[in-house]
C-alpha positions as CSV (number, residue, x, y, z in Angstrom):
1,M,0.0,0.2,0.2
2,T,1.5,3.4,-1.1
3,E,1.8,6.4,1.3
4,T,-0.9,8.1,-0.3
5,Q,-3.2,5.0,-0.1
6,Q,-2.2,4.5,3.5
7,A,-3.3,8.5,4.4
8,E,-6.5,7.9,2.5
9,R,-7.4,4.8,4.7
10,S,-6.5,6.4,7.8
11,R,-9.0,9.5,6.9
12,W,-12.0,7.3,6.3
13,M,-11.1,5.3,9.4
14,A,-10.8,8.3,11.4
15,L,-14.3,9.5,10.1
16,Y,-16.0,6.0,11.3
17,V,-14.3,6.7,14.8
18,L,-16.1,10.2,14.8
19,C,-19.1,8.8,13.6
20,A,-18.9,6.1,16.5
21,G,-18.3,8.9,19.1
22,M,-21.5,10.7,17.6
23,L,-23.7,7.2,17.6
24,M,-22.8,6.7,21.4
25,I,-24.2,10.3,22.0
26,V,-27.5,10.3,19.7
27,L,-28.4,6.7,20.8
28,D,-28.1,7.8,24.4
29,A,-31.1,10.1,24.2
30,T,-33.8,7.8,22.9
31,V,-32.2,4.7,24.6
32,V,-33.0,6.5,27.9
33,N,-36.6,7.3,26.7
34,V,-37.5,3.5,26.5
35,A,-36.2,2.7,29.9
36,L,-37.9,5.7,31.8
37,P,-40.9,3.5,33.3
38,K,-38.3,0.8,34.8
39,I,-35.9,3.8,36.1
40,Q,-39.1,5.3,37.8
41,T,-40.1,2.2,39.5
42,D,-36.4,1.3,40.7
43,L,-35.5,4.5,41.7
44,G,-38.6,6.0,43.3
45,F,-39.1,9.0,41.0
46,S,-42.2,11.0,41.0
47,S,-43.9,11.6,37.8
48,S,-42.6,15.4,37.6
49,G,-38.9,14.4,38.9
50,L,-38.9,11.8,36.3
51,A,-38.7,14.3,33.4
52,W,-35.4,15.5,35.1
53,V,-33.7,12.3,33.7
54,M,-34.0,13.8,30.2
55,N,-34.1,17.5,31.1
56,A,-30.8,17.6,33.2
57,Y,-29.0,16.1,30.0
58,L,-30.6,18.5,27.5
59,I,-30.1,21.6,29.3
60,A,-26.3,20.9,29.7
61,F,-26.3,19.4,26.1
62,G,-28.0,22.1,24.3
63,G,-26.6,25.0,26.4
64,L,-23.0,24.1,25.9
65,L,-23.0,22.9,22.1
66,L,-22.1,26.4,20.6
67,L,-19.4,27.2,23.2
68,A,-17.9,23.7,22.8
69,G,-17.6,24.1,19.1
70,R,-16.1,27.5,19.2
71,L,-13.6,26.2,22.1
72,G,-12.6,23.5,19.5
73,D,-11.7,26.2,16.9
74,L,-9.6,28.2,19.4
75,V,-7.8,25.6,21.6
76,S,-8.0,22.1,19.4
77,R,-10.9,19.9,18.3
78,R,-9.5,16.8,18.9
79,G,-8.6,17.9,22.3
80,I,-12.1,18.8,22.9
81,F,-13.7,15.6,21.3
82,L,-11.3,13.6,23.4
83,A,-12.2,15.4,26.8
84,G,-15.8,15.2,26.0
85,L,-15.6,11.5,25.3
86,G,-13.9,11.0,28.6
87,V,-16.6,13.1,30.6
88,F,-19.4,11.4,28.6
89,T,-17.8,7.8,29.6
90,V,-17.4,8.3,33.2
91,A,-20.7,10.1,33.6
92,S,-22.3,7.0,32.2
93,L,-20.5,4.9,34.3
94,V,-22.1,6.9,37.4
95,C,-25.5,6.7,35.5
96,G,-25.6,3.1,35.3
97,A,-24.5,2.7,38.9
98,S,-26.9,5.1,40.3
99,Q,-28.9,4.1,43.4
100,S,-30.8,7.4,43.7
101,S,-33.0,9.8,41.9
102,G,-30.7,12.8,42.8
103,M,-27.4,10.6,41.7
104,L,-28.7,10.0,38.3
105,V,-30.0,13.4,37.6
106,A,-26.6,15.0,38.5
107,A,-24.8,12.5,36.5
108,R,-27.2,13.0,33.6
109,F,-26.3,16.8,33.6
110,V,-22.5,15.9,33.6
111,Q,-23.3,13.2,30.8
112,G,-24.8,16.3,28.9
113,V,-21.6,18.4,29.3
114,G,-19.6,15.5,27.9
115,G,-22.2,15.0,25.0
116,A,-21.7,18.4,24.1
117,M,-18.3,18.6,24.1
118,T,-17.7,15.4,22.0
119,S,-20.6,16.2,19.3
120,A,-20.0,19.9,18.7
121,V,-16.5,19.6,16.9
122,I,-17.1,16.5,14.8
123,L,-18.7,18.1,11.8
124,G,-16.0,20.7,11.9
125,M,-13.3,17.9,12.0
126,I,-15.0,16.2,9.0
127,F,-15.0,19.6,7.1
128,T,-11.3,20.1,7.5
129,M,-10.5,16.4,7.1
130,F,-12.2,16.3,3.4
131,P,-11.4,19.6,1.6
132,D,-12.4,17.7,-1.8
133,P,-16.0,18.7,-2.5
134,R,-16.9,15.2,-3.9
135,E,-15.4,13.4,-0.6
136,Q,-16.6,15.9,1.7
137,A,-20.3,15.3,0.5
138,K,-19.8,11.6,0.9
139,A,-18.4,11.9,4.5
140,I,-21.5,14.3,5.5
141,G,-23.6,11.7,4.0
142,V,-22.3,8.9,6.5
143,Y,-22.2,11.6,9.8
144,A,-25.8,12.6,8.7
145,F,-27.0,9.1,8.6
146,V,-25.5,8.5,12.1
147,A,-26.8,11.5,13.5
148,S,-30.5,11.5,12.0
149,A,-31.0,7.4,12.3
150,G,-29.3,6.9,15.7
151,G,-32.6,8.0,17.2
152,S,-34.6,5.1,15.8
153,I,-32.0,2.7,16.3
154,G,-31.9,3.8,19.9
155,L,-35.4,2.8,20.5
156,L,-34.9,-0.5,19.3
157,L,-31.5,-1.0,21.4
158,G,-33.4,0.5,24.3
159,G,-36.0,-2.0,23.9
160,V,-33.8,-5.0,23.8
161,I,-31.6,-3.9,26.8
162,T,-34.3,-2.9,28.8
163,Q,-36.4,-6.0,28.5
164,A,-33.3,-8.7,28.2
165,I,-30.8,-7.5,30.9
166,S,-32.1,-4.0,33.2
167,W,-32.0,-0.5,32.4
168,H,-28.4,0.0,34.3
169,W,-27.1,-1.4,31.0
170,I,-28.2,1.3,28.8
171,F,-26.0,3.5,30.6
172,F,-22.9,0.7,31.2
173,V,-22.9,0.0,27.3
174,N,-21.4,3.3,26.8
175,I,-18.2,2.5,28.7
176,P,-16.3,0.0,26.5
177,I,-17.7,2.0,23.0
178,G,-16.4,5.3,24.8
179,I,-13.0,3.4,25.7
180,V,-12.4,2.0,22.3
181,T,-13.4,5.4,20.5
182,A,-11.0,6.9,22.6
183,V,-8.0,4.7,22.0
184,L,-8.5,4.7,18.3
185,S,-9.1,8.5,18.3
186,T,-5.6,9.1,19.7
187,R,-4.2,6.8,16.8
188,L,-6.1,8.2,14.1
189,L,-7.1,11.7,14.5
190,E,-4.4,14.1,13.8
191,K,-3.2,16.7,16.7
192,D,-4.2,20.1,15.8
193,R,-3.6,23.5,17.2
194,G,-6.4,26.1,17.4
195,I,-6.1,29.8,16.3
196,G,-5.6,30.5,20.3
197,F,-7.6,33.3,22.4
198,G,-5.8,36.4,20.8
199,S,-5.6,39.0,23.2
200,G,-7.6,37.2,25.8
201,A,-10.8,34.9,26.3
202,D,-14.0,36.6,25.8
203,I,-15.5,35.6,29.2
204,P,-18.5,37.7,29.0
205,G,-19.5,36.3,25.7
206,A,-19.1,32.7,26.9
207,V,-21.1,33.2,30.3
208,L,-23.8,35.1,27.8
209,I,-24.4,32.5,25.4
210,T,-24.0,29.5,27.5
211,S,-26.3,31.1,30.3
212,G,-29.0,32.1,27.5
213,L,-28.7,28.8,25.6
214,M,-29.4,26.8,29.0
215,L,-32.1,29.2,30.2
216,A,-33.8,28.7,26.7
217,V,-33.7,25.0,26.8
218,Y,-34.9,24.9,30.6
219,T,-37.9,27.2,29.5
220,I,-38.8,24.8,26.8
221,V,-38.4,21.6,29.0
222,K,-40.0,22.7,32.2
223,P,-42.3,25.7,32.6
224,A,-43.6,25.7,29.0
225,A,-44.0,21.8,28.8
226,E,-45.9,22.0,32.3
227,N,-47.5,25.2,32.4
228,G,-48.1,26.1,28.7
229,W,-46.6,29.0,26.7
230,G,-49.1,31.8,28.2
231,D,-47.8,31.1,31.7
232,G,-46.4,34.0,33.4
233,T,-43.5,32.0,34.6
234,T,-42.9,30.5,31.1
235,L,-42.9,34.2,29.6
236,L,-40.8,35.5,32.4
237,F,-37.9,32.8,31.6
238,A,-38.3,33.1,27.9
239,A,-38.0,37.1,28.1
240,G,-34.7,36.3,30.2
241,S,-33.4,33.9,27.7
242,L,-33.9,36.3,24.8
243,A,-32.4,39.4,26.9
244,L,-29.1,37.1,27.6
245,I,-29.0,36.1,23.9
246,A,-29.3,39.5,22.7
247,G,-26.7,40.9,25.3
248,F,-24.4,38.3,23.7
249,L,-25.2,39.6,20.3
250,V,-24.5,42.7,21.2
251,R,-21.2,41.6,23.1
252,E,-19.8,39.9,20.0
253,A,-20.6,42.7,17.6
254,T,-18.5,45.2,19.6
255,A,-15.9,43.2,21.2
256,K,-12.2,43.3,19.9
257,N,-11.7,39.7,20.2
258,P,-15.3,38.1,20.2
259,L,-15.6,34.4,21.1
260,I,-18.1,33.9,18.3
261,P,-17.5,36.1,15.2
262,L,-20.9,37.2,14.0
263,R,-19.5,37.1,10.5
264,I,-20.9,33.6,9.7
265,F,-24.3,34.9,9.9
266,R,-23.5,36.8,6.7
267,S,-24.1,33.8,4.7
268,R,-27.5,33.1,3.3
269,N,-26.8,29.6,3.1
270,V,-25.6,29.1,6.4
271,S,-28.4,31.1,8.2
272,G,-31.0,29.8,5.8
273,A,-29.9,26.3,6.3
274,N,-29.8,26.5,10.2
275,A,-33.4,27.8,10.1
276,I,-35.0,25.2,7.8
277,Q,-32.9,22.7,10.2
278,A,-34.5,24.0,13.4
279,L,-37.9,23.9,11.8
280,T,-37.6,20.7,10.3
281,V,-36.5,18.8,13.3
282,A,-38.8,20.8,15.3
283,G,-41.7,19.1,13.2
284,M,-40.1,15.5,13.0
285,F,-38.8,15.4,16.6
286,G,-42.1,16.1,18.4
287,T,-44.1,13.8,15.5
288,F,-41.8,10.9,16.2
289,F,-42.3,11.0,20.1
290,L,-45.8,11.1,19.6
291,G,-46.1,8.7,16.8
292,T,-44.3,6.3,19.2
293,L,-47.1,7.2,21.5
294,Y,-49.7,6.2,18.9
295,L,-48.1,2.8,18.4
296,Q,-47.9,2.2,21.9
297,R,-51.3,3.5,23.4
298,I,-53.4,3.0,20.2
299,L,-52.0,0.0,18.4
300,G,-50.7,-1.8,21.6
301,Y,-47.1,-2.0,20.4
302,D,-44.5,-2.7,23.4
303,A,-41.2,-1.1,23.6
304,L,-39.3,-3.6,21.4
305,E,-42.3,-3.9,18.7
306,T,-41.9,0.2,18.7
307,G,-38.3,-0.1,17.7
308,L,-39.0,-2.6,15.0
309,A,-41.9,-0.3,13.6
310,F,-39.3,2.2,13.0
311,L,-36.8,0.3,11.2
312,P,-37.9,1.0,7.9
313,T,-37.1,4.6,8.3
314,T,-33.8,3.6,9.3
315,L,-33.1,1.0,6.5
316,V,-34.3,3.8,3.8
317,M,-32.7,6.6,5.5
318,G,-28.9,4.8,5.5
319,T,-29.6,3.7,2.0
320,M,-29.9,7.1,0.7
321,S,-27.6,9.0,2.8
322,L,-24.6,6.2,2.3
323,K,-25.3,5.4,-1.1
324,F,-27.3,8.1,-3.1
325,S,-26.8,11.4,-1.2
326,E,-23.4,12.5,-2.4
327,R,-24.2,11.5,-6.0
328,L,-27.3,13.7,-5.7
329,V,-25.5,16.7,-4.2
330,M,-22.5,16.5,-6.7
331,R,-24.9,16.2,-9.4
332,F,-27.7,18.6,-8.6
333,G,-26.3,20.7,-5.9
334,A,-27.2,20.8,-2.5
335,R,-30.2,23.3,-2.5
336,T,-31.4,21.3,-5.4
337,T,-31.3,18.1,-3.5
338,L,-32.7,19.5,-0.3
339,I,-36.1,20.8,-1.2
340,P,-37.5,17.4,-3.0
341,G,-36.3,15.7,0.6
342,L,-38.2,18.2,2.6
343,V,-41.3,17.6,0.3
344,L,-41.0,14.1,1.0
345,I,-40.6,14.7,4.9
346,A,-43.4,16.9,4.8
347,A,-45.9,14.1,3.0
348,G,-44.9,11.3,5.2
349,L,-45.8,13.6,8.4
350,A,-49.3,14.4,6.4
351,W,-50.0,10.7,5.9
352,L,-49.6,10.2,9.5
353,A,-52.1,12.7,10.1
354,R,-54.9,10.5,8.7
355,A,-54.1,7.5,10.9
356,P,-57.3,6.0,12.4
357,V,-57.9,4.7,15.8
358,D,-58.4,1.4,14.2
359,G,-55.4,1.6,12.1
360,E,-53.1,-1.2,11.0
361,Y,-49.3,-0.6,10.7
362,W,-48.9,-1.6,7.2
363,T,-51.4,1.0,5.9
364,A,-51.3,3.9,8.6
365,V,-48.0,3.9,9.4
366,F,-45.3,1.9,7.3
367,P,-46.1,4.0,4.2
368,S,-45.2,7.2,6.0
369,M,-41.9,5.7,7.6
370,I,-40.6,4.7,4.0
371,V,-41.5,8.2,2.6
372,M,-39.6,10.2,5.6
373,G,-36.7,7.9,5.5
374,A,-36.1,8.7,1.6
375,G,-37.0,12.5,2.7
376,V,-34.4,12.5,5.7
377,G,-31.8,10.7,3.9
378,S,-31.5,13.0,1.0
379,A,-32.3,16.2,2.8
380,F,-30.1,16.2,5.8
381,P,-26.6,15.6,4.2
382,A,-27.6,18.4,1.6
383,L,-28.6,20.5,4.7
384,M,-25.4,19.7,6.4
385,N,-23.4,20.5,3.3
386,L,-25.3,24.3,3.2
387,S,-24.7,24.6,6.9
388,M,-21.1,24.4,6.5
389,S,-20.8,26.0,3.3
390,G,-19.7,29.4,4.6
391,A,-17.3,28.4,7.2
392,T,-13.6,28.6,6.7
393,P,-11.4,26.2,8.3
394,E,-10.9,28.7,11.2
395,D,-14.7,28.7,11.8
396,A,-15.5,25.0,11.1
397,G,-16.0,24.1,14.9
398,L,-18.4,27.2,15.2
399,A,-20.3,26.0,12.3
400,S,-20.5,22.4,13.6
401,G,-21.7,23.7,16.9
402,L,-24.2,25.8,15.2
403,V,-25.7,22.9,13.6
404,N,-25.9,20.9,16.5
405,T,-27.5,23.8,18.9
406,T,-30.1,24.2,16.0
407,M,-31.0,20.5,15.9
408,Q,-31.4,20.4,19.5
409,V,-33.2,23.5,20.5
410,G,-35.3,23.0,17.6
411,G,-36.1,19.4,18.5
412,A,-36.7,20.4,22.1
413,L,-39.0,23.2,21.3
414,G,-40.9,21.0,18.7
415,L,-41.3,18.5,21.5
416,A,-42.7,20.8,23.7
417,V,-45.0,22.7,21.3
418,L,-46.4,19.9,19.8
419,A,-46.9,17.6,22.9
420,T,-48.8,20.7,24.7
421,L,-51.1,21.2,21.4
422,A,-51.8,17.5,21.3
423,A,-52.7,17.0,25.1
424,T,-55.0,20.2,24.9
425,R,-56.6,19.0,21.7
426,T,-57.1,15.5,23.5
427,D,-58.6,17.2,26.6
428,N,-61.0,18.9,24.6
429,A,-61.9,15.9,22.7
430,L,-62.5,14.1,26.1
431,A,-64.7,16.9,27.3
432,D,-66.9,16.4,24.5
433,G,-67.6,12.9,25.1
434,H,-65.3,11.1,22.7
435,S,-63.5,7.7,23.9
436,H,-60.0,7.9,25.4
437,A,-58.5,6.5,22.2
438,A,-60.4,8.7,19.8
439,A,-59.2,11.8,22.0
440,L,-55.6,10.7,21.8
441,T,-55.8,10.0,18.4
442,S,-57.3,13.4,17.8
443,G,-54.3,15.3,19.7
444,F,-51.8,13.1,17.2
445,H,-53.5,14.1,14.2
446,L,-53.0,17.9,15.2
447,A,-49.4,17.4,16.0
448,F,-48.9,15.7,12.7
449,V,-50.5,18.3,10.9
450,I,-48.6,21.1,12.6
451,G,-45.3,18.9,12.2
452,A,-46.0,19.1,8.4
453,A,-46.8,22.9,8.4
454,L,-43.4,23.4,9.9
455,V,-41.6,21.3,7.4
456,V,-43.7,23.3,4.7
457,A,-42.4,26.4,6.4
458,S,-38.8,25.2,6.0
459,I,-39.6,24.6,2.0
460,V,-40.4,28.0,1.8
461,I,-37.2,29.3,3.4
462,A,-35.0,26.9,1.1
463,I,-36.8,28.4,-1.9
464,T,-36.8,32.2,-0.9
465,V,-33.6,32.6,0.9
466,L,-30.7,29.7,0.0
467,Q,-28.7,30.2,-3.2
468,P,-27.3,28.2,-5.4
469,E,-23.7,27.1,-4.4
470,R,-22.1,28.5,-7.4
471,Q,-24.0,32.1,-7.0
472,A,-23.2,31.9,-3.1
473,A,-19.5,31.4,-4.0
474,A,-19.4,34.4,-6.4
475,E,-20.8,36.5,-4.0
476,A,-18.5,35.4,-1.2
477,A,-15.7,35.9,-3.5
478,H,-16.6,39.6,-4.5
479,S,-17.2,40.4,-0.8
480,P,-14.3,38.5,1.3
481,I,-14.4,38.4,4.7
482,E,-11.2,39.2,6.9
483,A,-9.7,36.0,8.0
484,E,-8.4,34.9,11.7
485,P,-5.1,33.7,12.4
486,A,-4.6,29.9,10.7
487,Y,-6.0,26.9,12.3
488,S,-3.2,24.0,12.2
489,E,-3.0,20.4,12.2
490,V,0.2,18.8,13.8
491,A,1.0,15.6,12.1
């Protein structure tokens, strides 16, 4: 094997290691969902307290993604990735060994910190590892499959582990994966040196953005989910979050050495792609959660059967992401590939909105799984290409963290809004005398329709805001942005 072939092989092996780390993070979210009833029984959680098994993780994860991605640019993406793996793995051990509710919630928060550090820099590392457009599109297709399909894989894996062994092992299984991934990462990922903090660290900016995002996620998962969006506490926390984020933007616009340069948002494709991702994930995340409830509460599926029901989506998604997304993006462009994919996602959600109380899986659910799998498998790799298109090598970690932040916050917001609206519709239907099953299904239908509407809104943004890549590149060439010190890789 020649030296060039060896280097090529090492790059792709490094990609698979990065994706293994990402898969571990993505799986964790849905695996825990399946095990919540068992955890509640064993550790004596109250109904309201049980939500903090998820909320503690989400607040740390969603709040730190943007900061972690930028720290990768400033210090070392490899270093942040490895540190995140270590934190996540140790926290998983503590989660699995937890004997009290407080111990588990605290460990989940730390696990969220590690998850943010690990996942925030991965897309940026891929961006710099594969500068060739064709190879980059193929690599992003692999990453997009792992990031989007991991959730449905987690449903199946969670059902198997919880039923066959115990809920403790949904956390313990992360330990060997984390150790092996860390060992391989030290061998396959090149050492890198960030651009540094320049004249000093932007501490105020870091505090503002981290606290603003954490408060935003907390508002979504706690007061908004429990009391509704019109509640005074919800509005107060939402206003506080917006004030902190606004203060951060003012700080970054005026600071001599900003933590997060706002120039990255000048690209219509970067800003538009992140807005599209937030809306699409909001529509899909809430819909998949409520679709799971439809399968379990209306069709009577158990945890394992629910995981198997989502398997067709994963298979189609994998086929599109791994075999066809790179060809489509290189042949037609990311923008042109994205729009039909979004149309398929919206169509799949609309199909679910007609699922009846006495529905059959093969007619009410299966067609939607196939259509949405094809849509996600073609749309998300294109979307991630667009999200990274305006990033320089010095900003790749920031752009990567931004992609993950919009995905996380969009998903949390979508789940909170759709679940609240579905519950309200269900309560009204029960008050009108409908059966419990019919009332639940009515609430699910409303959520599916709103989810489809959110994806339609993202299609409008894609058509009106996004530019063909050649046009965007030409405009960028005529409006050059001042560069930062070079980001270096040390062999």
